[in-house]
C-alpha positions in Angstrom: -2.3 -34.6 7.9 -4.0 -31.7 8.4 -6.2 -29.8 6.4 -7.2 -26.4 6.1 -9.9 -24.1 4.4 -8.6 -20.6 3.9 -11.4 -19.9 1.2 -10.4 -19.4 -2.7 -9.7 -15.6 -2.3 -6.7 -15.0 -0.5 -7.4 -11.2 -0.8 -10.2 -11.0 1.2 -8.2 -11.6 4.2 -8.6 -9.2 6.8 -6.7 -8.5 9.8 -8.4 -7.2 13.2 -7.2 -5.8 16.2 -7.8 -4.1 19.6 -6.2 -1.0 20.6 -5.9 0.1 24.3 -6.9 4.1 24.7 -6.1 6.8 26.9 -6.5 10.2 27.3 -3.5 12.0 28.6 -5.3 14.7 30.2 -8.5 13.2 31.9 -7.2 9.9 32.2 -10.1 8.0 30.8 -9.5 4.5 29.3 -11.2 1.7 26.9 -10.4 -0.3 23.6 -11.6 0.3 20.4 -11.9 -2.3 17.6 -10.0 -2.0 14.2 -9.9 -3.7 11.0 -8.0 -3.8 8.0 -8.2 -5.6 4.4 -5.2 -7.0 3.1 -6.8 -4.6 0.1 -7.6 -1.8 2.2 -5.2 1.6 2.2 -5.8 2.1 5.8 -7.7 0.9 8.8 -11.5 0.8 9.9 -13.1 1.2 12.9 -15.3 -1.4 14.0 -16.0 -0.2 18.0 -15.2 3.0 19.7 -15.8 2.8 23.4 -18.1 5.4 24.9 -16.4 8.8 25.6 -13.8 8.2 22.8 -14.3 9.3 19.2 -12.8 8.4 15.4 -11.1 11.9 13.5 -10.0 10.8 9.7 -6.9 12.1 8.5 -5.6 11.6 5.2 -3.3 8.7 7.0 -6.0 6.8 8.4 -8.4 7.1 11.3 -6.7 8.5 14.7 -9.1 8.5 18.3 -9.7 12.0 20.4 -11.0 11.8 24.1 -14.6 13.1 23.9 -14.7 15.1 26.6 -11.2 16.6 26.7 -10.7 17.1 22.6 -7.3 15.7 22.7 -5.9 13.0 20.8 -5.4 9.9 23.3 -2.5 7.8 23.7 -2.2 4.1 22.4 
């Protein structure tokens, strides 16, 4: 029999994933780490690679190339 302990508070579960970023203008690439708890309205950023910045919007965070100032392709 397999026993697994998931904790007592299911609402505290968090999804974590990586987003591959690429600037459509200069071609710079990087990987950002994003997470979202089950009770969060939008994702949060754990790690932003060098050369990129986070721009907050009403729909959640977006990534932009820090050098070019344009939105990156996910």
